[in-house]
C-alpha positions as CSV (number, residue, x, y, z in Angstrom):
1,M,-49.5,27.2,-33.3
2,R,-49.2,28.3,-29.7
3,L,-46.8,27.1,-27.1
4,P,-48.0,23.9,-25.3
5,A,-48.8,23.5,-21.7
6,P,-45.7,22.7,-19.6
7,R,-45.1,19.4,-18.0
8,G,-42.4,20.1,-15.4
9,H,-39.7,22.5,-14.2
10,M,-37.7,22.7,-17.4
11,S,-40.6,23.1,-19.8
12,S,-42.3,25.6,-17.4
13,A,-39.2,27.7,-17.4
14,L,-38.8,27.4,-21.2
15,V,-42.4,28.3,-22.0
16,A,-42.3,31.2,-19.6
17,A,-39.1,32.5,-21.1
18,L,-40.2,32.2,-24.7
19,R,-43.2,34.3,-24.1
20,L,-41.0,37.3,-23.3
21,P,-38.2,39.0,-25.1
22,P,-34.9,37.4,-24.3
23,P,-33.2,38.8,-21.2
24,P,-29.4,39.2,-21.1
25,R,-28.9,36.0,-19.1
26,P,-31.9,33.7,-19.3
27,A,-32.1,31.0,-16.6
28,L,-32.6,27.8,-18.6
29,L,-31.1,24.8,-16.8
30,V,-31.3,21.1,-17.7
31,S,-32.2,18.9,-14.8
32,G,-31.2,15.2,-14.5
33,G,-34.8,14.0,-14.1
34,T,-36.0,11.0,-12.1
35,R,-37.5,9.0,-14.9
36,D,-36.1,7.2,-17.9
37,A,-35.5,9.8,-20.7
38,W,-38.1,8.2,-23.0
39,Q,-40.8,8.5,-20.3
40,D,-39.8,11.9,-19.1
41,D,-42.6,14.3,-20.2
42,D,-40.6,17.3,-19.1
43,L,-37.5,16.4,-21.1
44,Q,-39.3,15.3,-24.2
45,L,-41.6,18.3,-24.3
46,S,-38.7,20.7,-23.8
47,L,-36.8,19.0,-26.6
48,W,-39.9,19.1,-28.9
49,I,-40.4,22.8,-28.2
50,C,-36.8,23.6,-29.1
51,Y,-37.0,21.7,-32.4
52,E,-40.4,23.2,-33.3
53,L,-39.2,26.7,-32.5
54,R,-36.5,26.4,-35.2
55,T,-38.8,25.0,-37.8
56,S,-42.4,26.3,-37.6
57,G,-42.2,28.6,-34.6
58,F,-45.0,29.6,-32.2
59,D,-47.5,32.4,-32.5
60,D,-47.0,33.4,-28.8
61,A,-43.2,33.2,-28.7
62,A,-41.3,36.5,-28.6
63,A,-38.9,37.3,-31.4
64,G,-35.2,36.7,-31.0
65,W,-35.2,33.3,-29.3
66,D,-34.5,30.9,-32.2
67,E,-30.8,31.7,-32.5
68,H,-30.3,33.0,-28.9
69,P,-27.0,31.6,-27.4
70,A,-28.6,30.7,-24.1
71,L,-31.4,28.7,-25.8
72,T,-28.9,27.0,-28.1
73,Q,-26.8,25.9,-25.1
74,F,-30.0,24.7,-23.3
75,H,-31.0,22.7,-26.4
76,A,-27.6,21.2,-26.8
77,A,-27.6,20.0,-23.2
78,L,-31.1,18.5,-23.7
79,E,-29.8,16.7,-26.8
80,A,-26.7,15.4,-25.1
81,R,-28.9,13.8,-22.4
82,W,-31.3,12.4,-25.0
83,E,-28.5,11.0,-27.3
84,E,-26.9,9.3,-24.3
85,A,-30.2,7.6,-23.5
86,L,-30.7,6.5,-27.1
87,R,-27.2,5.0,-27.3
88,S,-28.0,2.9,-24.2
89,L,-31.1,1.3,-25.8
90,T,-31.2,-2.3,-26.8
91,E,-34.1,-4.1,-28.5
92,A,-35.4,-5.7,-25.3
93,T,-39.1,-4.9,-25.6
94,S,-41.6,-7.0,-27.5
95,P,-44.4,-5.0,-29.2
96,A,-47.8,-5.5,-27.6
97,A,-50.3,-7.6,-29.4
98,L,-52.9,-4.9,-29.8
99,S,-56.7,-5.3,-30.3
100,A,-58.5,-3.5,-33.1
101,E,-59.2,-0.7,-30.5
102,G,-55.5,-0.6,-29.6
103,L,-54.5,-0.4,-33.3
104,A,-56.9,2.5,-33.7
105,E,-55.2,4.2,-30.8
106,L,-51.8,3.5,-32.2
107,R,-52.7,5.2,-35.5
108,K,-53.3,8.5,-33.6
109,H,-49.7,8.3,-32.4
110,H,-48.4,7.3,-35.8
111,A,-50.1,10.4,-37.4
112,F,-48.0,12.6,-35.1
113,W,-44.5,11.1,-35.3
114,Q,-44.0,9.2,-38.5
115,P,-42.0,11.0,-41.2
116,R,-43.7,12.7,-44.0
117,R,-43.6,11.6,-47.7
118,E,-41.8,14.8,-48.6
119,M,-38.6,13.4,-46.9
120,R,-38.2,11.1,-50.0
121,S,-37.2,13.9,-52.3
122,V,-34.7,15.3,-49.8
123,L,-33.2,11.9,-49.2
124,R,-32.5,11.6,-52.9
125,D,-30.3,14.6,-52.6
126,L,-28.4,12.8,-49.8
127,H,-27.9,9.6,-51.8
128,G,-24.3,8.8,-52.0
129,D,-23.4,11.9,-49.9
130,A,-23.3,10.5,-46.4
131,Y,-19.8,12.0,-45.9
132,G,-19.6,14.5,-48.7
133,T,-20.3,18.2,-48.4
134,R,-24.0,18.7,-47.8
135,S,-25.4,22.0,-49.0
136,E,-26.9,24.3,-46.4
137,R,-30.2,24.2,-48.3
138,T,-30.3,20.4,-48.2
139,H,-29.5,20.4,-44.6
140,S,-32.2,22.9,-43.6
141,V,-34.8,21.2,-45.8
142,L,-33.9,17.8,-44.3
143,F,-34.3,19.2,-40.8
144,S,-37.6,20.8,-41.5
145,V,-39.2,17.6,-42.9
146,T,-38.1,15.4,-40.0
147,L,-40.9,17.0,-38.0
148,R,-44.6,16.2,-38.9
149,D,-47.1,19.0,-39.1
150,L,-49.6,18.5,-36.3
151,V,-53.1,17.4,-37.2
152,P,-56.0,19.2,-35.4
153,A,-57.3,15.9,-34.0
154,A,-54.1,15.1,-32.1
155,G,-52.0,18.0,-31.0
156,V,-48.8,17.9,-28.9
157,D,-50.7,18.5,-25.6
158,E,-52.3,15.1,-26.1
159,M,-49.1,13.3,-27.0
160,P,-47.4,11.3,-24.2
161,A,-43.6,11.2,-23.7
162,P,-43.2,7.8,-25.6
163,T,-44.6,9.4,-28.7
164,L,-42.6,12.6,-28.3
165,A,-39.5,10.4,-27.9
166,L,-39.9,9.0,-31.4
167,V,-40.3,12.5,-32.8
168,N,-37.3,13.8,-30.9
169,A,-35.1,10.8,-32.0
170,L,-35.9,11.5,-35.6
171,A,-35.3,15.2,-35.2
172,L,-31.9,14.5,-33.5
173,F,-30.7,12.2,-36.2
174,G,-32.0,14.5,-38.9
175,Q,-30.5,17.6,-37.6
176,H,-26.9,16.5,-37.2
177,R,-24.8,15.5,-40.1
178,R,-22.6,13.3,-37.9
179,L,-25.8,11.2,-37.2
180,V,-26.8,10.6,-40.8
181,G,-26.1,6.9,-40.4
182,A,-28.5,6.8,-37.5
183,L,-31.1,8.5,-39.7
184,V,-30.6,5.8,-42.2
185,G,-31.2,3.1,-39.6
186,F,-34.2,4.9,-38.1
187,L,-36.0,5.3,-41.5
188,T,-35.2,1.8,-42.4
189,A,-36.9,0.7,-39.2
190,V,-39.9,2.9,-39.9
191,D,-40.5,0.8,-43.1
192,T,-40.4,-2.5,-41.1
193,I,-43.2,-1.3,-38.7
194,G,-45.6,-0.3,-41.5
195,G,-44.4,3.1,-42.6
196,D,-43.4,4.2,-46.1
197,P,-40.4,2.4,-47.6
198,F,-37.4,4.7,-47.4
199,A,-34.5,2.3,-47.4
200,Q,-33.9,2.2,-51.2
201,L,-33.5,6.0,-51.2
202,L,-30.8,6.2,-48.5
203,P,-27.0,6.4,-48.7
204,V,-25.4,3.0,-47.9
205,Q,-21.8,3.9,-47.0
206,C,-22.6,4.6,-43.3
207,P,-20.9,2.8,-40.5
208,P,-22.9,-0.2,-39.4
209,E,-22.9,0.9,-35.8
210,D,-24.5,4.2,-36.7
211,V,-27.2,2.5,-38.7
212,R,-27.8,0.1,-35.9
213,L,-28.2,3.0,-33.4
214,G,-31.1,4.5,-35.4
215,F,-32.7,1.1,-36.2
216,T,-32.6,0.0,-32.6
217,A,-33.9,3.3,-31.3
218,C,-36.9,3.3,-33.6
219,H,-37.8,-0.3,-32.9
220,E,-37.4,-0.2,-29.2
221,L,-39.2,3.2,-28.7
222,H,-42.0,2.0,-30.9
223,A,-42.3,-1.3,-29.0
224,R,-42.5,0.7,-25.8
225,L,-45.2,2.9,-27.3
226,T,-47.3,-0.1,-28.1
227,Q,-46.9,-1.3,-24.5
228,H,-48.1,2.2,-23.4
229,V,-51.1,2.0,-25.6
230,Q,-52.0,-1.5,-24.3
231,S,-51.6,-0.7,-20.6
232,S,-53.6,2.5,-21.0
233,L,-56.5,0.7,-22.5
234,L,-56.4,-2.0,-19.9
235,A,-56.6,0.7,-17.3
236,G,-59.7,2.1,-18.8
237,R,-58.3,5.2,-20.4
238,T,-57.0,6.2,-23.8
239,S,-53.2,6.4,-24.5
240,L,-53.5,10.1,-25.2
241,R,-52.9,12.7,-22.4
242,G,-56.0,14.2,-20.8
243,R,-58.6,11.9,-22.2
244,W,-60.6,9.1,-20.6
245,M,-62.5,6.4,-22.4
246,A,-66.3,6.8,-22.5
247,P,-67.8,4.7,-19.7
248,Q,-69.5,1.5,-20.9
249,P,-73.3,1.3,-20.2
250,R,-74.1,-0.8,-17.2
251,V,-76.7,-3.5,-17.3
252,N,-78.8,-4.0,-14.2
253,V,-79.2,-7.7,-13.6
254,G,-80.5,-7.3,-10.0
255,C,-84.0,-8.0,-8.9
């Protein structure tokens, strides 16, 4: 996989930096942004690149970046902004009532962000160990399976910020042990919106407020995604980036 096309100042600087060997002092700065975090294409793409670099990597990224202190600091600052935004979410958005065409569009987004079935075996290792010592192997495997492999029909360049927001919320909760309760809540919410049932495999001794964080984040971000899909179709375009719907044939009713 190659690095995606940038969508703003942060992702432009990040992509340009990753294509060259790390300099002594890379200039990677996190901007405040002018849009809500879940709609901020620049923020969401930059976060996704940082997560993907640590899991699958990129064919055109120079060696030495995955553990570089400057990139680690940049990623941590992005995560701090994203986590703050997630903690401010409330379930205030009603999912859009999508037509058959809308549901077909939504499935393209689901194919990108929903957790893979392989996570089940990893979550069995976590059962009853929400606050115990997690092995490095389990932690690394858990992190790797929180990110879906991309399918050729729908790559990251076609995914809008609302879809990347769901990927990045799952990656944030899956990467950090302190957020395992939020991971529990997020995966439980996935089940309620039509994904695979994870709840029975998860540890249960997590603080309710942590579980609520993940559950609320998944439900609210998904509801906003359905609204994005609906508004895109009403505007005569698909909900994916860079695509427009095929024009409907006109019928000449004039004389």
